[in-house]
C-alpha positions in Angstrom: 5.8 -33.8 27.2 7.2 -30.8 25.5 11.0 -30.9 24.6 11.6 -27.2 25.5 9.5 -26.1 28.5 8.6 -22.5 29.6 11.5 -21.1 31.4 11.0 -18.8 34.6 14.3 -17.2 36.5 14.2 -16.0 40.2 17.3 -14.2 41.1 17.1 -14.0 45.3 20.5 -11.4 46.2 20.9 -10.4 49.9 21.8 -7.1 50.6 21.9 -6.4 54.3 18.7 -7.7 56.1 16.5 -7.4 52.7 16.3 -9.7 50.0 15.1 -9.1 46.6 13.3 -11.0 44.4 13.3 -10.9 40.5 11.5 -13.3 38.6 11.9 -12.9 34.7 10.4 -14.8 31.7 9.5 -15.0 28.3 9.9 -11.5 26.0 11.5 -10.2 28.6 8.5 -9.6 31.3 10.1 -9.6 35.0 8.3 -9.0 38.4 9.9 -7.5 41.7 9.5 -7.9 45.5 11.2 -7.3 48.5 11.1 -9.2 51.5 13.3 -9.1 55.2 15.5 -12.0 55.5 14.4 -14.1 58.7 17.0 -13.6 61.2 16.4 -17.1 62.5 16.7 -18.9 59.0 20.6 -18.8 58.5 21.2 -20.1 62.1 18.6 -22.9 61.5 20.8 -23.8 58.6 24.1 -23.4 60.2 22.4 -25.8 62.9 21.3 -28.3 60.5 24.5 -28.1 59.0 26.4 -29.3 62.4 23.6 -32.0 62.9 24.0 -33.1 59.5 27.9 -33.4 59.8 28.1 -34.9 63.1 25.4 -37.5 62.1 27.3 -38.8 59.2 30.5 -38.5 61.1 29.1 -41.0 63.9 28.0 -43.6 61.5 29.5 -47.0 62.1 32.2 -48.0 59.7 30.5 -51.7 59.5 27.8 -50.0 57.9 30.5 -49.9 54.6 33.0 -52.5 55.3 31.6 -54.9 57.8 34.4 -54.1 60.2 33.7 -53.9 63.9 31.9 -50.7 65.2 34.0 -47.6 65.5 33.4 -43.9 64.9 33.7 -43.1 61.1 37.0 -41.1 60.2 36.4 -37.8 58.4 37.8 -39.2 55.0 34.4 -40.9 54.6 32.9 -38.0 53.9 34.0 -36.9 50.7 35.2 -33.3 51.7 37.6 -32.0 54.7 35.4 -30.9 57.1 35.2 -27.4 59.1 33.0 -28.0 61.6 31.0 -24.6 62.9 29.7 -23.6 66.2 30.9 -25.6 69.7 31.9 -29.1 70.2 30.0 -32.2 69.8 28.7 -34.6 72.4 28.8 -38.0 71.8 25.7 -38.2 74.0 23.6 -36.4 71.7 21.0 -38.0 69.7 22.0 -36.9 66.2 19.6 -38.4 64.2 17.0 -36.9 66.5 18.5 -33.7 66.2 18.9 -33.6 62.8 15.5 -34.5 62.0 13.9 -31.9 64.3 16.4 -29.1 62.7 15.4 -30.1 59.5 12.0 -29.7 59.9 12.4 -26.1 61.4 14.5 -25.3 58.7 12.2 -26.3 55.9 9.3 -24.8 57.8 11.1 -21.5 58.4 12.0 -21.6 54.3 8.3 -22.3 54.0 7.1 -19.4 55.4 9.5 -17.1 54.1 8.8 -18.1 50.2 4.9 -18.1 51.2 4.8 -14.5 52.4 2.1 -12.0 51.0 5.3 -10.2 49.4 6.2 -12.9 47.2 2.7 -13.6 46.3 2.7 -12.3 42.9 5.5 -13.9 42.1 4.0 -17.4 43.1 0.9 -16.7 41.2 2.5 -15.9 37.8 4.7 -19.2 38.3 1.5 -21.3 39.4 -0.7 -19.7 36.2 2.0 -21.1 33.7 2.0 -24.4 35.3 -1.8 -24.8 35.1 -1.4 -24.1 31.4 1.2 -26.7 31.3 -0.4 -29.2 32.9 -3.1 -28.6 30.2 -0.6 -29.2 27.2 1.1 -31.8 29.8 4.1 -29.8 29.2 6.5 -28.7 31.9 7.6 -25.2 33.7 11.2 -25.0 34.8 11.9 -22.4 37.6 16.0 -21.6 37.9 16.8 -20.1 40.8 19.6 -17.9 41.4 21.2 -16.9 44.9 23.8 -14.3 45.7 25.8 -14.5 48.1 26.7 -18.0 48.3 25.7 -18.8 51.7 21.9 -17.9 50.6 22.8 -20.8 47.7 23.3 -23.3 50.7 19.8 -23.2 51.5 17.9 -26.2 50.5 15.8 -24.6 47.3 14.6 -27.4 46.2 12.3 -28.3 49.0 10.0 -25.3 47.9 6.6 -26.6 47.7 5.3 -24.6 45.0 2.0 -26.0 43.5 1.9 -28.9 45.8 -1.2 -27.9 47.1 -2.9 -27.4 43.8 -1.6 -30.8 42.1 0.5 -29.3 39.6 4.1 -30.1 41.4 4.4 -32.7 38.7 4.3 -29.8 35.8 6.6 -27.7 37.7 11.0 -28.3 38.2 13.4 -26.5 40.1 17.0 -26.0 39.7 19.7 -23.5 40.0 21.5 -21.4 37.7 25.0 -19.2 38.9 24.8 -15.9 39.7 27.5 -14.7 37.0 27.6 -16.4 33.6 30.3 -14.8 31.2 30.3 -17.4 28.6 28.2 -17.4 25.9 25.2 -20.1 25.4 27.1 -23.5 25.0 27.2 -24.4 21.2 25.0 -27.2 20.2 26.0 -30.6 21.1 27.1 -33.0 17.7 25.1 -36.1 17.3 26.9 -38.8 18.3 25.9 -42.8 17.5 26.7 -43.4 20.8 27.1 -40.9 23.8 30.6 -40.9 25.1 31.0 -40.3 29.1 34.2 -39.7 31.2 34.6 -41.1 34.3 37.2 -39.7 36.7 38.3 -41.3 39.8 39.9 -39.3 42.5 41.6 -40.0 45.9 40.0 -42.8 47.4 41.3 -42.7 50.7 38.7 -43.9 53.5 36.3 -44.0 50.3 35.0 -47.2 48.0 34.1 -46.4 44.4 33.4 -49.9 43.3 29.4 -49.5 43.3 29.9 -46.3 41.2 32.2 -48.0 38.6 29.6 -50.8 38.8 26.6 -48.3 38.1 28.7 -46.3 35.3 30.1 -49.4 33.5 26.5 -50.9 32.9 25.9 -48.1 31.0 28.5 -49.3 28.2 25.4 -51.0 26.6 24.3 -47.5 25.5 27.2 -45.2 25.9 31.0 -45.4 25.5 32.2 -45.2 29.1 36.3 -44.3 29.8 37.6 -44.7 33.2 40.9 -42.6 34.2 42.1 -41.3 37.3 44.7 -41.8 40.0 46.6 -45.5 40.6 49.1 -46.3 42.7 52.6 -45.1 41.5 51.2 -42.1 39.8 52.3 -38.7 40.9 49.9 -36.0 40.9 51.2 -34.3 38.2 50.8 -37.5 35.9 47.4 -37.9 37.1 46.8 -34.0 35.9 48.2 -34.6 32.9 46.2 -37.9 32.2 43.2 -35.9 33.0 43.8 -32.6 30.7 44.6 -35.2 27.9 41.5 -37.0 28.0 39.1 -33.9 28.5 41.0 -32.5 24.8 40.0 -35.8 23.2 39.0 -34.8 19.7 36.3 -37.3 19.7 34.6 -35.3 22.6 32.3 -36.3 25.6 28.9 -35.9 26.6 29.2 -36.1 30.1 31.8 -36.0 32.5 31.7 -38.1 36.1 34.4 -37.5 39.2 33.8 -39.5 42.4 36.3 -38.4 45.3 36.9 -35.5 47.7 36.7 -31.9 46.4 36.2 -28.3 48.3 35.5 -25.5 48.2 37.8 -22.4 47.0 36.4 -19.2 46.1 39.4 -17.8 44.5 40.3 -21.0 42.5 36.3 -22.3 41.6 36.9 -24.9 43.6 39.2 -28.2 43.8 39.3 -31.9 43.3 41.0 -34.4 45.0 42.8 -36.6 42.7 45.4 -38.2 44.6 46.8 -38.2 47.8 47.5 -35.2 49.0 47.1 -33.7 45.4 44.3 -31.3 44.0 43.1 -30.2 40.8 41.5 -26.8 41.0 39.0 -25.7 38.2 41.0 -22.9 37.0 43.8 -25.4 36.0 41.2 -27.2 33.8 39.8 -23.9 31.8 41.8 -25.1 29.0 40.9 -28.1 28.7 37.1 -28.0 29.5 37.1 -25.4 27.0 38.1 -28.0 24.0 36.2 -30.3 25.7 32.6 -28.0 25.4 33.7 -27.2 21.6 33.9 -31.0 21.1 30.5 -31.3 23.0 30.6 -31.7 26.4 27.3 -31.0 28.1 27.0 -32.2 31.6 29.2 -32.9 34.6 28.1 -34.7 37.7 30.7 -34.4 40.7 29.9 -37.3 43.7 31.7 -35.3 45.9 31.6 -32.7 48.7 30.8 -28.5 49.0 30.2 -28.4 45.1 28.8 -24.9 44.9 32.1 -23.3 43.5 32.5 -26.0 41.3 29.1 -25.7 39.9 29.3 -21.9 39.6 32.7 -22.0 38.1 31.9 -24.9 35.6 28.4 -23.4 34.4 30.4 -19.9 33.9 32.9 -22.0 31.7 30.3 -22.9 29.4 29.1 -26.3 30.8 25.3 -26.3 30.2 24.2 -28.6 33.3 26.4 -29.8 36.2 24.8 -31.8 39.3 26.9 -31.1 42.7 26.5 -31.8 46.0 26.3 -28.6 48.3 27.5 -30.1 51.8 30.1 -33.2 52.3 28.6 -36.2 51.4 29.1 -39.6 53.1 30.3 -42.4 51.0 27.6 -44.9 51.1 25.2 -41.8 50.4 27.4 -41.6 47.2 27.2 -44.7 46.2 23.4 -45.0 46.7 22.8 -41.7 44.7 25.1 -42.5 41.8 23.3 -46.2 41.8 20.1 -44.9 41.2 21.4 -41.7 38.9 22.9 -44.3 36.7 19.7 -46.2 36.3 17.3 -43.7 35.3 20.2 -42.4 32.9 19.9 -45.8 31.6 15.7 -45.2 31.0 16.9 -42.6 28.6 15.6 -39.8 31.4 17.1 -36.3 31.0 19.7 -35.6 34.0 17.0 -33.3 36.1 14.8 -36.4 36.0 17.4 -38.7 36.8 18.5 -36.2 39.9 14.9 -36.3 40.9 14.5 -39.9 40.7 17.7 -40.4 43.2 16.8 -37.8 45.7 13.0 -39.5 45.7 15.0 -42.8 46.2 17.3 -41.5 49.1 14.0 -39.8 50.8 11.3 -42.5 50.6 13.8 -45.8 50.9 16.8 -44.4 52.9 15.1 -42.1 55.0 16.1 -43.4 58.4 19.2 -45.1 57.3 20.8 -41.6 55.5 18.6 -38.9 56.6 18.6 -35.4 55.3 20.7 -37.0 52.1 18.3 -35.8 49.6 18.6 -32.2 50.5 22.1 -32.0 49.4 22.7 -32.6 45.6 21.6 -29.8 43.3 21.2 -29.1 39.4 23.0 -26.4 37.9 22.0 -25.4 34.5 22.7 -22.8 31.9 19.2 -21.0 30.6 17.2 -22.0 27.6 19.6 -25.6 26.8 18.2 -28.8 26.3 19.2 -31.5 29.0 21.5 -34.3 28.8 20.0 -37.6 28.2 21.0 -40.8 26.7 18.8 -40.8 23.8 17.0 -44.3 22.7 18.6 -46.5 20.2 16.3 -49.7 20.0 13.7 -49.9 17.3 11.0 -49.8 19.7 12.3 -46.1 21.0 12.7 -45.1 17.5 8.8 -46.3 16.8 7.9 -44.3 20.0 9.8 -41.1 18.5 8.3 -41.3 15.2 4.7 -41.2 16.3 3.1 -38.0 16.2 1.9 -36.4 18.7 -1.5 -35.0 19.5 -0.9 -31.9 18.0 0.5 -33.3 14.8 -1.9 -36.1 14.3 -4.5 -33.4 14.3 -3.2 -31.2 12.0 -1.9 -34.1 9.6 -5.6 -35.7 10.0 -7.0 -32.4 8.9 -4.6 -32.3 5.8 -5.2 -36.1 5.0 -9.1 -35.4 4.8 -8.6 -32.4 2.6 -6.3 -34.0 0.0 -8.8 -36.8 0.0 -11.0 -34.9 -1.7 -10.8 -35.3 -5.7 -11.5 -31.6 -6.2 -8.4 -30.7 -4.2 -6.4 -33.6 -5.6 -7.1 -32.3 -9.0 -6.0 -28.9 -7.8 -3.0 -29.8 -6.6 -2.1 -32.0 -9.3 -2.8 -29.3 -12.0 0.0 -27.3 -9.7 2.1 -29.9 -10.0 2.0 -30.1 -13.6 2.4 -26.3 -14.2 5.7 -26.3 -11.7 6.8 -29.3 -13.8 6.4 -26.9 -17.2 8.5 -24.3 -15.1 11.3 -26.6 -15.2 10.4 -27.9 -18.7 11.2 -24.1 -20.1 14.2 -23.6 -18.4 17.4 -23.0 -20.7 19.4 -26.2 -20.3 16.5 -28.3 -21.6 17.7 -30.3 -25.0 15.7 -29.2 -28.1 12.8 -31.6 -28.6 12.3 -33.2 -32.2 9.7 -32.5 -34.3 6.3 -33.3 -33.4 4.7 -36.4 -34.6 1.3 -35.2 -35.3 -0.4 -32.6 -37.8 -3.9 -31.0 -36.4 -6.3 -30.2 -39.5 -8.3 -27.8 -37.7 -11.7 -26.6 -38.9 -12.4 -23.5 -37.8 -15.4 -21.4 -37.5 -14.4 -19.3 -40.4 -14.5 -22.4 -42.4 -17.6 -23.5 -41.6 -19.3 -20.4 -41.7 -19.0 -20.3 -45.5 -20.4 -23.8 -45.4 -23.3 -22.3 -43.8 -23.4 -25.2 -41.2 -22.0 -26.3 -37.9 -23.7 -29.5 -37.1 -23.0 -32.1 -38.7 -19.9 -31.2 -40.2 -20.6 -31.0 -43.8 -19.5 -34.2 -45.6 -18.6 -32.4 -49.0 -16.0 -30.2 -47.0 -14.8 -33.0 -45.0 -14.4 -35.0 -48.4 -12.3 -32.2 -49.9 -10.1 -32.0 -46.7 -9.6 -36.0 -46.7 -8.7 -35.9 -50.4 -5.9 -32.9 -49.7 -4.6 -35.3 -46.6 -4.5 -38.8 -49.1 -1.3 -40.6 -48.7 -0.8 -39.8 -45.4 0.0 -43.1 -43.3 -2.6 -42.5 -40.8 -5.4 -40.4 -40.5 -8.1 -40.0 -37.5 -11.4 -38.4 -38.0 -12.4 -36.4 -34.3 -16.1 -36.6 -35.8 -18.9 -39.0 -35.1 -20.4 -39.7 -38.7 -23.5 -41.8 -37.2 -26.3 -39.5 -39.2 -27.0 -40.2 -42.9 -25.9 -37.4 -45.1 -26.9 -36.7 -48.7 -23.0 -36.5 -49.5 -22.0 -39.5 -47.8 -21.0 -41.1 -50.9 -18.7 -38.4 -51.8 -17.4 -38.7 -48.5 -17.1 -42.4 -48.7 -15.4 -42.0 -52.4 -12.6 -40.0 -50.6 -11.9 -42.5 -48.0 -11.6 -45.0 -50.6 -9.1 -43.4 -52.5 -7.0 -42.2 -49.5 -6.9 -45.8 -48.4 -5.6 -46.5 -52.1 -2.9 -43.9 -51.8 -1.8 -45.6 -48.4 -3.6 -44.0 -45.8 -5.6 -46.0 -43.0 -8.2 -44.0 -41.4 -9.5 -44.2 -37.7 -13.0 -42.7 -37.4 -14.6 -41.2 -34.3 -16.9 -43.5 -31.9 -19.1 -42.2 -29.1 -21.3 -43.7 -26.1 -24.6 -42.5 -26.1 -24.9 -40.7 -22.1 -28.7 -42.0 -21.7 -28.7 -45.5 -23.2 -24.7 -46.3 -23.1 -24.8 -47.7 -26.3 -21.6 -47.0 -28.6 -22.7 -44.9 -32.0 -20.2 -45.7 -34.7 -19.8 -43.9 -38.3 -22.4 -44.9 -41.3 -21.6 -48.3 -42.4 -21.0 -47.1 -45.8 -17.7 -44.9 -44.7 -16.4 -47.9 -42.8 -14.4 -51.0 -44.6 -12.7 -53.3 -42.6 -9.4 -53.3 -44.7 -8.6 -49.7 -44.3 -10.6 -47.9 -41.4 -11.6 -48.9 -37.7 -13.4 -47.0 -34.9 -11.9 -45.3 -32.1 -13.5 -43.7 -28.7 -13.4 -39.9 -29.0 -14.2 -39.7 -25.2 -12.3 -37.4 -23.2 -12.1 -37.2 -19.2 -11.0 -33.9 -18.5 -7.0 -33.1 -17.7 -7.2 -35.3 -14.4 -7.5 -38.3 -16.0 -6.1 -40.5 -19.0 -8.2 -42.7 -21.1 -7.7 -46.5 -20.0 -7.8 -49.2 -22.0 -10.9 -51.3 -20.3 -13.4 -50.7 -22.8 -14.6 -51.5 -26.6 -13.9 -49.6 -29.1 -9.8 -48.6 -28.0 -9.3 -44.8 -27.7 -8.6 -42.9 -30.8 -5.5 -41.7 -29.6 -4.3 -45.0 -28.8 -5.6 -46.3 -31.9 -3.3 -43.6 -34.1 -0.5 -44.4 -32.2 -0.8 -48.4 -32.7 -0.9 -47.9 -36.5 1.8 -45.5 -36.4 4.0 -48.0 -34.8 2.9 -50.7 -37.0 3.2 -48.6 -40.3 6.5 -48.5 -41.6 5.3 -47.4 -45.0 2.4 -47.3 -46.8 0.2 -49.3 -47.3 -0.9 -49.8 -43.8 -2.8 -52.4 -42.2 -4.3 -52.9 -38.9 -2.3 -55.8 -36.5 -4.5 -58.4 -35.4 -3.2 -57.8 -31.7 -2.6 -54.1 -30.8 0.4 -53.3 -28.3 -0.2 -52.9 -24.8 1.6 -51.0 -22.1 1.1 -51.8 -18.5 1.3 -48.0 -18.1 -2.0 -47.6 -20.1 -4.0 -49.9 -18.0 -5.3 -49.4 -14.5 -3.5 -51.4 -11.8 -5.2 -53.9 -9.0 -4.4 -50.9 -6.9 -6.0 -48.5 -8.9 -9.0 -50.0 -9.2 -9.6 -50.9 -5.7 -9.0 -46.7 -4.8 -12.1 -46.7 -7.1 -14.1 -48.2 -4.3 -12.4 -45.9 -2.0 -13.5 -43.0 -4.5 -10.0 -42.4 -5.4 -7.8 -42.2 -8.2 -4.4 -43.7 -7.1 -1.8 -44.2 -9.5 -4.4 -42.9 -12.0 -2.2 -41.6 -15.3 -2.3 -38.2 -16.2 -2.0 -36.2 -19.2 1.4 -34.5 -19.3 0.4 -30.9 -20.2 3.7 -29.9 -18.7 5.2 -30.4 -22.5 5.1 -27.5 -25.1 2.3 -27.6 -27.3 5.0 -27.3 -30.3 6.7 -30.1 -29.2 3.4 -32.6 -29.2 1.9 -31.1 -32.4 1.8 -28.8 -35.4 -1.5 -26.9 -36.2 -3.0 -26.3 -39.8 -6.1 -24.6 -40.5 -8.6 -26.2 -42.8 -8.8 -23.1 -45.1 -5.3 -22.6 -45.6 -4.6 -26.6 -46.3 -7.4 -26.0 -49.0 -5.5 -23.2 -50.4 -1.9 -24.2 -50.7 0.1 -27.0 -51.4 -0.8 -29.7 -48.3 2.6 -30.9 -46.7 3.8 -34.1 -47.9 3.2 -36.9 -46.2 6.5 -37.6 -44.4 6.1 -34.2 -42.8 3.7 -35.5 -40.5 3.2 -39.1 -40.1 -0.3 -38.8 -38.4 -2.9 -36.0 -39.2 -5.9 -35.5 -37.2 -8.8 -33.9 -38.5 -10.2 -31.7 -35.4 -12.7 -29.3 -34.8 -11.7 -25.8 -33.7 -14.8 -23.9 -32.9 -16.9 -22.9 -30.0 -19.7 -25.1 -31.5 -18.3 -28.3 -31.5 -19.9 -31.1 -29.6 -21.7 -34.4 -30.0 -24.2 -34.0 -27.3 -24.5 -30.3 -27.2 -22.8 -27.4 -28.5 -19.4 -26.4 -27.0 -19.1 -30.0 -25.7 -15.6 -30.5 -27.5 -13.8 -27.4 -25.5 -12.7 -27.5 -22.0 -10.8 -25.3 -19.7 -7.4 -25.3 -20.4 -5.2 -26.5 -17.4 -2.5 -24.4 -15.9 0.4 -25.8 -17.4 -1.2 -25.6 -20.9 -1.9 -21.9 -20.5 1.3 -21.2 -19.2 2.6 -22.4 -22.9 0.5 -19.9 -24.2 1.5 -17.1 -21.6 -1.9 -17.2 -20.3 -3.7 -16.1 -23.4 -4.9 -19.3 -24.5 -7.9 -20.4 -22.4 -9.5 -23.0 -24.1 -8.2 -26.4 -24.9 -10.0 -28.5 -27.5 -11.0 -32.0 -27.8 -8.4 -32.4 -30.7 -5.7 -31.0 -28.7 -6.5 -33.3 -25.9 -6.1 -36.0 -27.8 -2.8 -34.8 -29.7 -1.6 -34.6 -26.0 -2.6 -38.4 -25.2 -1.2 -39.9 -28.4 2.2 -37.9 -27.8 2.0 -40.3 -25.0 1.2 -43.4 -26.4 3.6 -42.9 -29.1 6.4 -42.7 -26.9 4.9 -45.4 -24.0 5.2 -42.5 -21.6 2.3 -42.3 -19.3 2.7 -39.8 -15.9 1.8 -41.6 -12.9 1.2 -39.2 -9.9 1.7 -40.7 -6.5 -0.9 -40.0 -4.0 -0.8 -36.8 -1.8 -2.0 -38.6 1.0 0.5 -41.5 0.8 3.3 -39.1 0.4 1.8 -36.8 3.5 1.8 -39.8 5.5 5.7 -40.7 4.9 6.5 -37.2 5.3 4.9 -36.9 8.8 7.3 -40.1 9.6 10.3 -37.8 7.7 9.4 -35.1 9.9 9.8 -36.7 13.2 13.1 -38.2 12.1 14.5 -34.8 10.8 13.1 -33.4 14.2 15.5 -35.8 16.0 18.4 -34.8 13.7 17.7 -31.0 13.1 19.7 -28.7 14.9 18.2 -26.9 17.7 19.2 -23.3 16.6 16.3 -22.2 14.4 18.8 -20.2 12.1 20.6 -23.5 11.4 17.4 -25.7 11.1 15.8 -23.5 8.8 18.6 -23.7 6.7 18.8 -27.1 6.4 15.1 -27.4 6.0 15.2 -25.3 2.9 18.0 -27.0 1.7 16.5 -30.3 2.3 12.9 -29.1 0.6 15.2 -27.6 -2.6 16.8 -31.1 -3.0 13.4 -33.0 -2.9 11.9 -30.5 -5.0 14.6 -31.0 -7.9 14.8 -34.5 -7.4 10.8 -34.8 -8.0 11.0 -32.7 -10.8 13.9 -34.7 -12.4 12.1 -37.8 -11.6 9.2 -36.6 -13.7 11.0 -35.7 -16.4 12.9 -39.1 -16.7 11.8 -41.9 -18.5 10.2 -43.3 -15.0 7.6 -40.5 -15.4 6.7 -40.3 -11.6 5.1 -37.2 -10.4 6.1 -36.8 -6.8 3.7 -34.3 -4.8 5.8 -31.6 -3.5 3.8 -28.9 -1.5 1.8 -31.1 0.4 4.9 -33.5 1.9 7.1 -30.3 1.9 4.3 -28.7 4.4 3.8 -31.6 6.6 7.5 -32.1 7.2 8.0 -28.4 7.7 4.9 -28.1 10.1 6.3 -31.2 12.0 10.1 -30.6 12.0 9.4 -26.9 12.8 6.6 -27.5 15.2 6.8 -24.8 18.2 8.4 -26.2 21.1 9.4 -23.4 23.5 7.4 -20.2 24.6 10.4 -18.8 26.3 
């Protein structure tokens, strides 16, 4: 069920013979109604109370201590009785009288609350309860009564929603008429809750079962017992209690067992020792400190607690369980035992109260009649009820399991991010964000780029009056200029015969004599899937090798799972092997595990996914990856010395470039690449693609993106965990989440830039954490 239910507050105020009902909820909505006070209602209550008191005073003492039957003294009731009305007769059947008066009292209360004047108020609450039933949620109705005598009525017996089957989604509790303290502070998170048990004056009482019931909670919480002991004075007991309340470790719950009484002027008093009382007014300062240290809940298993509850809520406690009437010692024991058992089941205190009252009503109806009408929960509006949080792995697993709303939202996001176009878009934006990070002023100055792109542009080929195929004589001139450069790559497919092939072959051979090694482009035929290579006359095993020119877009990196090897990989391998000319091809090409698809990546191909498939790192600025030189300028000026660029690639830089069709070698530039060109460069050429890939091969750096699908599932678990520890105050929660998101984002950016080269997604996991951690929990 939802953590924070919809809350209604019903204030009932009596003036003379008329009661005013005011229902408030939500963002300031309210309803008013007036209803005459039934003239017999309070008289029936006083008659019921007299029968109730006389019945429990007449119980035999043997019920408690197995002694011979005799009338039970007043001390067995946890309060000092002031009998109202006429004297009692020992011949009266108080149990039958009590049952009759209870039925008449509840019937009169039921008739009053179900009168036509209160119809709109009832319907508004029931409408919310019907909605809550569909959402598996809870509606809380807090009832406030003034004057105090009106609060003595058993409002918890109001059968609101019982006839429509929605009573399970409607809870009744109480709130004091006067609350001067601000909303209680958020309780600090403790590994184990701390419970303080105060044992008061035990004359005529027996606390043994209560002590055992609370002590049984030690497996789940830290429990401390204090109280009166023989030989201690009243002053000493007061000091012990006050010192314990101010413990810097703090308390989550306070239990009291003993005698208590109403004292309107002092807020109630507790019998802490024989003939010794501690007034709530005397506890104001220690309770304020205890509240600051996290005290949320108090239970007074004693008599006449209406003043106690009003005073403690007014002092700032968020929830208090009291007994409105004097309560028999045996009833108090039965109540606290069942309450503690429910608390050990990690139920909140209102559920514990309901369980204990239900047990008294069903299991002890004949033994302890009317006892279930006596306990009440007073609570501060808009506060989370105390419970002992679960600690086992099963409970944590259940807490981390997404609910229906979360599962639907997560499933929608998973389906979206399963699509490759969505993945491509997300990865491109992630790399763009990394480019922003790389452009920060504190980044170190990169070394000179290892590659020179000798770009043949349209102006040069326009002079040659031919674009496809590339004029061999013009290419020969460029090779002559570059001769002596250790590694030269030709990003052209020279498979078609040309009259100038001998001239180009001569230039290749001359460059090889000066120490150059050439990597010539190769391509796979789309229809036949056969490889096409440069003319045999242009190749020689001593100084040339064929490399694949295939490009697969910015989402993919070339994998070494085919022959021939990628053009850029061969250039990198030769560069590492050729310390000085002449350069020769190694017999075994070096391979890095990052350059090959893992078994998990290959498995994902069967699912239509690209898990852990490496990507091109366009977050690097182009001037860190390569230099450029136009072919015209290379022919018109002195060509750079071989030491200036160890690797040279002759590449196309014009619209008609392509093997199968024109413009095949030009791609829409990814977002990060456009960022470095300030949005002006919209085209990424095949040569630039090879240069980026070459840079990553040279540095043994292939960026591995972690799938969004994986991280969203992990984020859902993290979101549930964050939800458990996140402050309930929305402003604090937003600050904590914002700080956590910033730290995760910065760590992800740093991890990408490090030698690990792992790209953790930022947008989707952050979105999932925020959706789950800040899922709406209240409609109040």
